[in-house]
VOMARVO-284118 format. One line per 4 residues: number of its first residue (from 1); their letters; for each residue x, y, z of C-alpha. Coordinates in Angstrom, 2 decimals, padded with zeros to 5 digits. Layout:
NUM> a> X:Y:Z | ... .
END
This chain:
1> mdel> 003.70:001.55:-012.20 | 004.59:003.81:-015.10 | 001.52:002.50:-016.89 | -000.63:004.68:-014.65 .
5> fflp> 000.74:007.75:-016.40 | -000.89:006.52:-019.63 | -004.43:006.49:-018.26 | -007.03:008.60:-020.11 .
9> tspv> -007.02:012.24:-019.14 | -008.76:012.99:-015.86 | -008.21:015.35:-012.91 | -007.30:012.37:-010.70 .
13> ampr> -007.26:008.59:-010.72 | -007.70:006.72:-007.45 | -008.13:003.07:-006.44 | -011.39:001.80:-005.01 .
17> aywl> -011.35:001.37:-001.21 | -012.29:-002.30:-001.45 | -012.22:-002.83:002.34 | -015.26:-000.58:002.86 .
21> drfy> -018.83:-001.83:002.53 | -019.73:001.01:000.15 | -018.20:002.47:-002.98 | -015.47:004.93:-002.03 .
25> lssl> -012.15:005.99:-003.49 | -008.92:005.66:-001.53 | -006.33:008.42:-001.23 | -003.46:006.04:-000.50 .
29> lvvi> -002.55:006.29:-004.20 | -003.55:009.23:-006.39 | -002.53:009.93:-009.97 | -002.88:013.68:-010.44 .
33> epsv> -003.14:015.68:-013.65 | -001.71:019.10:-012.68 | -004.37:021.76:-012.91 | -004.81:025.16:-011.30 .
37> eswq> -008.59:024.73:-011.40 | -008.44:021.34:-009.68 | -006.13:022.67:-006.99 | -008.46:025.60:-006.34 .
41> rvqs> -011.34:023.17:-005.84 | -009.29:021.11:-003.38 | -008.13:024.23:-001.56 | -011.70:025.47:-001.24 .
45> amen> -012.83:022.09:000.11 | -010.01:022.11:002.64 | -010.89:025.59:003.84 | -014.58:024.72:004.18 .
49> hegh> -014.44:021.12:005.27 | -016.54:019.50:007.96 | -014.83:018.60:011.21 | -014.45:014.91:010.36 .
53> dydm> -013.16:015.42:006.82 | -009.63:014.31:006.02 | -007.76:013.83:002.76 | -009.82:010.83:001.67 .
57> eiln> -013.17:012.51:002.35 | -012.14:015.76:000.67 | -010.89:014.05:-002.49 | -014.08:012.00:-002.73 .
61> kvfg> -016.23:015.10:-002.36 | -014.27:016.96:-005.01 | -013.49:014.18:-007.49 | -015.76:011.28:-006.54 .
65> dsai> -017.91:011.70:-009.65 | -015.11:012.45:-012.12 | -012.09:010.38:-011.06 | -010.87:007.37:-012.98 .
69> vipp> -011.20:004.30:-010.76 | -007.98:002.30:-010.52 | -008.60:-001.38:-009.70 | -007.25:-002.10:-006.22 .
73> rrya> -005.66:-005.35:-007.28 | -001.92:-004.80:-007.73 | -002.22:-001.11:-006.84 | -003.78:-000.90:-003.36 .
77> lltq> -003.41:-003.93:-001.10 | -003.82:-003.48:002.66 | -001.85:-005.80:004.91 | -004.96:-006.32:007.06 .
81> tfgh> -006.54:-008.26:004.20 | -004.19:-011.20:004.85 | -006.04:-011.81:008.09 | -009.57:-010.75:007.17 .
85> edae> -012.59:-012.68:006.05 | -013.43:-013.83:002.55 | -015.69:-010.85:001.73 | -012.80:-008.39:001.88 .
89> reay> -010.55:-010.72:-000.08 | -013.20:-011.21:-002.73 | -013.57:-007.44:-003.04 | -009.81:-007.11:-003.57 .
93> lgsp> -009.60:-009.95:-006.08 | -012.63:-008.72:-007.98 | -013.88:-012.27:-008.37 | -016.09:-014.49:-006.20 .
97> seew> -014.58:-017.66:-007.66 | -010.83:-016.99:-007.61 | -008.99:-018.61:-004.74 | -006.96:-016.36:-002.43 .
101> nark> -003.25:-017.08:-002.84 | -001.06:-014.91:-000.59 | 002.21:-015.78:-002.32 | 000.84:-015.06:-005.78 .
105> llee> -000.65:-011.75:-004.68 | 002.63:-010.63:-003.13 | 004.41:-011.42:-006.37 | 002.02:-009.32:-008.46 .
109> skfi> 001.44:-006.43:-006.04 | 003.01:-003.09:-006.83 | 001.79:-001.09:-003.83 | 001.13:-002.45:-000.35 .
113> hfsd> -000.06:-000.30:002.54 | 000.53:-001.25:006.18 | -002.85:-001.13:007.89 | -003.26:-003.42:010.90 .
117> wplp> -004.87:-001.27:013.58 | -004.28:-001.33:016.52 | -000.86:-002.75:015.69 | 001.76:000.02:015.28 .
121> kpwl> 003.22:000.61:011.84 | 006.43:-001.37:011.21 | 008.61:001.74:011.56 | 007.34:001.99:015.14 .
125> kate> 008.23:-000.54:017.81 | 005.64:-003.25:018.32 | 005.99:-005.81:021.08 | 006.11:-009.53:020.37 .
129> kqia> 002.80:-009.83:022.18 | 001.17:-007.22:019.92 | 002.45:-008.96:016.79 | 001.32:-012.38:018.05 .
133> eqqp> -002.17:-011.03:018.75 | -002.59:-009.22:015.43 | -000.88:-011.56:012.95 | -003.18:-013.54:010.64 .
137> pcrs> -004.11:-016.92:012.09 | -003.20:-020.20:010.51 | -006.13:-021.82:008.73 | -007.32:-025.38:009.10 .
141> vpeg> -007.08:-027.51:005.98 | -008.07:-031.11:005.27 | -006.28:-033.96:007.03 | -005.97:-031.93:010.23 .
145> ksdc> -003.16:-029.76:008.92 | -002.68:-025.99:009.19 | -002.02:-023.50:006.42 | 000.05:-020.56:007.69 .
149> tdqe> 000.69:-018.99:004.28 | -001.15:-015.75:005.14 | 000.72:-015.39:008.40 | 004.08:-016.06:006.75 .
153> awlk> 003.41:-013.52:004.00 | 002.28:-010.90:006.53 | 005.34:-011.40:008.73 | 007.62:-011.34:005.71 .
157> lrnd> 006.28:-007.93:004.69 | 007.03:-006.46:008.12 | 010.46:-008.08:008.36 | 011.35:-007.13:004.81 .
161> fser> 010.40:-003.52:005.50 | 012.58:-003.42:008.62 | 015.56:-004.83:006.74 | 015.17:-002.38:003.86 .
165> rlvs> 014.76:000.51:006.27 | 018.19:-000.23:007.73 | 019.64:-000.08:004.22 | 017.77:003.17:003.57 .
169> ydli> 019.21:004.66:006.76 | 022.72:003.93:005.55 | 021.96:005.41:002.13 | 020.55:008.59:003.66 .
173> fhpl> 023.50:009.26:005.88 | 026.13:007.69:003.62 | 024.75:008.27:000.11 | 028.10:008.05:-001.63 .
177> iltn> 029.25:004.45:-001.88 | 032.67:003.46:-003.16 | 033.11:000.17:-004.92 | 036.05:-000.90:-007.03 .
181> rsaf> 037.31:002.70:-006.85 | 034.19:004.04:-008.53 | 031.41:006.05:-006.91 | 027.70:005.75:-007.48 .
185> vgep> 024.58:007.30:-006.05 | 020.88:006.96:-006.70 | 020.05:003.81:-004.76 | 016.31:003.65:-004.03 .
189> mihr> 014.89:004.28:-000.59 | 011.60:002.73:000.42 | 009.06:005.27:001.57 | 007.78:004.30:004.98 .
193> scaa> 004.15:004.06:003.90 | 004.84:001.05:001.69 | 006.29:-002.39:001.69 | 008.35:-004.18:-000.92 .
197> tpvq> 007.32:-007.53:-002.30 | 009.90:-010.31:-002.65 | 010.03:-009.80:-006.42 | 009.32:-006.14:-007.02 .
201> maid> 010.08:-003.22:-004.74 | 007.07:-001.06:-003.98 | 006.93:001.93:-006.24 | 006.54:004.64:-003.62 .
205> vlei> 010.26:005.37:-003.37 | 012.47:008.36:-002.98 | 015.55:008.58:-005.10 | 018.70:009.84:-003.42 .
209> v> 020.32:012.25:-005.86 .
END
């Protein structure tokens, strides 16, 4: 995601919240150009916000007319979209004619956000019943067969996160690893707000130093 640092100059750059039925910017990923003036505007908005304003509302009020819009594709995929209707998928793809392909989208995605309310986040314990009720359904295809690609991709994201979290736990509490009599540190730790795709680990990581 280093390419985002080469965007044209702007106070902030944010992806479009494609899952909403109106134009809005999402705060799940924000590229910030450090600025005292910008921070003062945010601070003022925080101190004078309305009761229902949170980070997303405040950033839209302050930067909604000046932010660079990052396309959501590759940079802001919600897990709920694997089980939602075609309108939300079309909004993510940015094309009414492109066919949804869960495997392809996982391969190209750089940032995935767990959002499957009311299902708990994967770092919280969900029951098998909750997962069964909230997982994307299999879709009917010609010849009476079922396509469970969306469900498989969705489950893989949750399972992959859980497996990586166990590795992260070991790295946090045992950051110095000995191998062949040499020591190394700096293994990446997945931040709990993201998932890693099978090919490329999500970018929102913390480096153990």
